[in-house]
C-alpha positions in Angstrom: 49.8 4.7 -13.2 52.9 5.2 -14.7 55.3 7.6 -13.8 54.6 9.9 -17.0 51.2 10.2 -16.1 51.7 11.0 -12.5 54.1 13.9 -13.4 51.6 15.0 -15.9 48.8 14.7 -13.3 50.9 16.9 -10.8 51.6 19.6 -13.6 47.9 20.2 -14.5 47.2 20.1 -10.7 50.0 23.0 -9.8 48.9 24.8 -12.8 45.2 25.1 -11.5 46.4 25.6 -7.8 48.4 28.4 -9.2 45.5 30.0 -11.2 43.2 29.7 -8.3 45.8 31.5 -5.6 46.5 34.2 -7.9 42.8 34.7 -8.9 41.9 34.7 -5.2 44.7 36.9 -4.3 43.9 39.7 -7.0 40.2 39.7 -5.6 40.4 39.9 -2.4 41.7 42.8 0.1 43.7 40.8 2.3 47.3 42.1 0.8 48.0 44.3 3.9 46.9 45.1 7.4 47.5 48.6 8.4 46.9 48.1 12.2 46.6 51.3 14.6 47.3 51.1 18.3 44.3 53.2 19.4 45.8 53.3 23.1 48.8 55.5 22.2 46.6 58.2 20.6 44.8 60.7 22.2 41.9 62.9 21.0 39.1 62.6 18.2 40.4 60.8 14.9 40.4 63.4 12.0 41.0 61.2 9.1 40.9 57.7 8.1 44.7 57.0 8.7 44.0 56.8 12.5 41.8 53.6 11.9 43.0 50.2 11.2 42.3 48.8 7.6 42.9 46.0 5.4 44.5 46.8 2.0 43.9 44.9 -1.3 45.1 45.8 -4.8 42.3 48.0 -5.5 40.5 48.8 -2.2 41.4 49.7 1.3 38.7 48.6 3.5 38.1 49.5 7.5 37.3 47.0 10.5 35.5 49.9 12.7 32.7 50.8 10.1 30.7 52.8 12.6 33.6 55.1 13.4 34.8 55.3 9.6 31.3 55.8 8.0 31.3 59.6 8.0 35.1 59.8 6.5 34.4 57.1 4.0 31.0 58.3 2.4 32.8 62.1 2.3 35.5 60.8 0.1 36.0 61.0 -3.3 37.4 57.5 -3.4 34.7 56.1 -1.8 33.3 52.4 -2.7 29.6 52.9 -3.8 28.6 49.4 -1.7 30.8 48.8 0.9 32.8 51.0 3.7 35.9 51.1 1.6 38.1 53.6 -0.3 39.4 53.0 -3.9 43.0 52.7 -4.4 43.9 55.6 -6.7 46.2 54.3 -9.8 44.1 56.0 -12.2 45.4 59.4 -12.6 44.3 60.6 -16.2 40.4 60.3 -14.6 41.2 63.2 -12.4 42.2 66.5 -14.0 43.4 69.9 -12.7 45.6 68.4 -10.1 49.3 68.6 -9.9 50.8 65.4 -9.2 54.3 65.1 -7.8 56.7 62.4 -9.8 56.7 60.1 -6.8 53.0 59.7 -7.0 52.9 59.5 -10.5 55.7 56.7 -10.3 53.5 54.7 -7.7 50.5 55.0 -9.7 52.6 53.5 -13.0 54.0 50.7 -10.5 50.7 49.7 -9.4 49.2 49.7 -13.0 52.1 47.6 -14.1 51.4 45.3 -11.2 47.7 44.8 -12.4 49.0 44.2 -15.9 51.5 41.7 -15.1 49.1 39.4 -12.9 46.5 39.5 -15.8 49.4 38.5 -18.0 49.9 35.8 -15.6 46.5 34.8 -15.3 46.2 34.6 -19.5 49.3 32.5 -19.5 48.2 29.8 -16.9 44.9 29.7 -18.9 46.7 29.4 -22.2 49.4 27.1 -20.9 46.9 24.8 -19.6 45.2 24.9 -22.6 48.5 23.5 -24.6 48.8 21.1 -21.8 45.1 19.5 -22.6 46.0 19.5 -26.6 49.1 17.3 -25.9 47.3 14.9 -23.4 45.0 14.3 -26.8 47.8 13.3 -28.5 48.6 10.5 -26.0 46.5 7.9 -27.5 47.3 8.4 -31.1 49.6 6.6 -33.7 53.5 7.0 -33.1 53.8 9.8 -35.8 52.4 12.1 -32.7 55.5 11.4 -30.5 57.2 14.7 -31.6 54.0 16.8 -31.5 53.2 15.5 -28.0 56.7 16.3 -26.6 56.8 19.7 -28.3 53.3 20.7 -27.0 53.9 19.6 -23.5 57.2 21.7 -23.5 55.7 24.4 -24.8 52.9 24.2 -22.0 55.7 24.2 -19.3 57.4 27.2 -20.9 54.1 29.3 -20.9 53.6 28.1 -17.3 57.1 29.2 -16.7 56.3 32.8 -18.1 53.1 32.9 -16.0 55.3 32.4 -13.1 57.9 35.3 -14.3 54.8 37.9 -14.9 53.6 36.9 -11.5 56.7 37.3 -9.7 57.2 40.4 -11.7 53.8 41.8 -10.5 54.7 40.9 -7.0 58.1 42.9 -7.5 55.9 46.0 -8.7 53.8 45.7 -5.7 56.7 46.3 -3.3 58.0 49.1 -5.5 54.6 50.7 -5.2 54.8 50.3 -1.4 58.3 51.3 -1.0 57.3 54.8 -3.2 54.6 55.0 -0.6 56.0 54.5 2.5 59.6 56.0 1.9 59.5 58.9 -0.9 56.0 60.2 -0.9 55.5 63.1 1.6 52.2 64.8 0.8 48.9 65.8 2.0 47.6 67.8 -1.1 44.5 67.4 -3.1 46.2 64.1 -4.9 45.9 61.8 -2.0 42.6 60.0 -1.3 42.4 61.3 2.3 44.5 63.3 4.8 47.8 61.9 6.2 47.3 59.0 3.7 51.5 58.4 3.3 53.5 57.5 6.1 55.9 60.6 6.0 52.9 63.2 6.1 51.7 61.4 9.4 52.5 62.8 12.7 55.2 61.2 14.6 52.8 59.7 17.2 50.8 58.0 14.6 53.7 56.8 12.8 54.7 55.0 16.1 51.1 53.6 16.6 51.0 52.4 13.0 52.1 48.5 12.3 52.0 47.3 8.4 51.7 43.3 8.3 51.2 41.4 5.3 48.2 39.1 5.3 47.0 35.7 3.5 46.2 37.5 -0.1 49.7 38.4 -0.3 51.0 35.0 0.5 48.6 33.4 -2.1 50.4 35.8 -4.7 53.7 34.3 -3.9 52.3 30.6 -3.4 50.8 31.1 -7.0 54.6 31.8 -8.1 55.9 28.7 -6.6 53.1 26.5 -8.2 53.8 28.0 -11.3 57.3 27.5 -11.1 56.8 23.7 -10.5 54.3 23.0 -12.9 56.5 24.8 -15.5 59.4 22.4 -14.3 57.2 19.3 -14.3 55.6 19.7 -17.7 59.1 20.5 -19.5 60.8 17.6 -18.2 58.2 15.5 -19.0 57.9 16.7 -22.5 61.9 16.5 -22.8 62.2 13.2 -21.1 58.9 11.2 -21.8 57.1 9.8 -24.6 53.4 8.3 -25.1 53.1 4.9 -23.8 51.9 3.3 -26.7 55.3 3.7 -28.5 56.9 2.2 -26.0 54.4 -1.2 -25.7 55.3 -1.3 -29.4 59.1 -1.4 -28.8 58.5 -3.8 -26.0 56.4 -5.7 -28.5 58.7 -5.8 -31.1 61.7 -6.9 -28.5 59.9 -10.0 -27.2 59.2 -11.3 -30.9 63.0 -11.2 -31.8 
């Protein structure tokens, strides 16, 4: 195996790994764990905000199903199949509610986050497709050398764009979380459940709540790392390497002189 083959193999592998990491991250509900210290609370919980939950991009699910079942099933955002609440970032589907500007900003950031992640996934697929096309040019005549280099570099560029959109999606995620925890203070009809936003919660609940990023969040950033690594390998290989057949021909000509 030549160094060029190894570089191409690792570039393809990192692209596939990045795609899988991002896909798993988007589809799972382990981005953020909102842990509630029940020992510091007194009285009967009056909303879902008093229970430990795991939040993904689209749903917020609860560990204590028995305690939260009544709250979840009475909620307009309840999932039909699980004891979860759907994240609300589709404002147009609800009418008759006067949304605050901060709430609209959070919804817009979440929508942009999803769009950017979708672009990242599509670019990974397209970039890998271009890479496969470049591989098909490895064993053809020397005239394909320029086409091989160009297609390999384009594969690297597309994967780099995937990394850009992936990182942008992560940035929008942090922006939405900042607006949620630092700007919005509302218990009106616009919220999924009472005390949904941190600033609207009683002080004792705020002190009993801890927010910790989980493995789905880590996979999102890991996908960015692998995409950047794959893009560098493919682009450098396309810029500096050439098909083996041309090199073998050059060596043959040199040996016959």
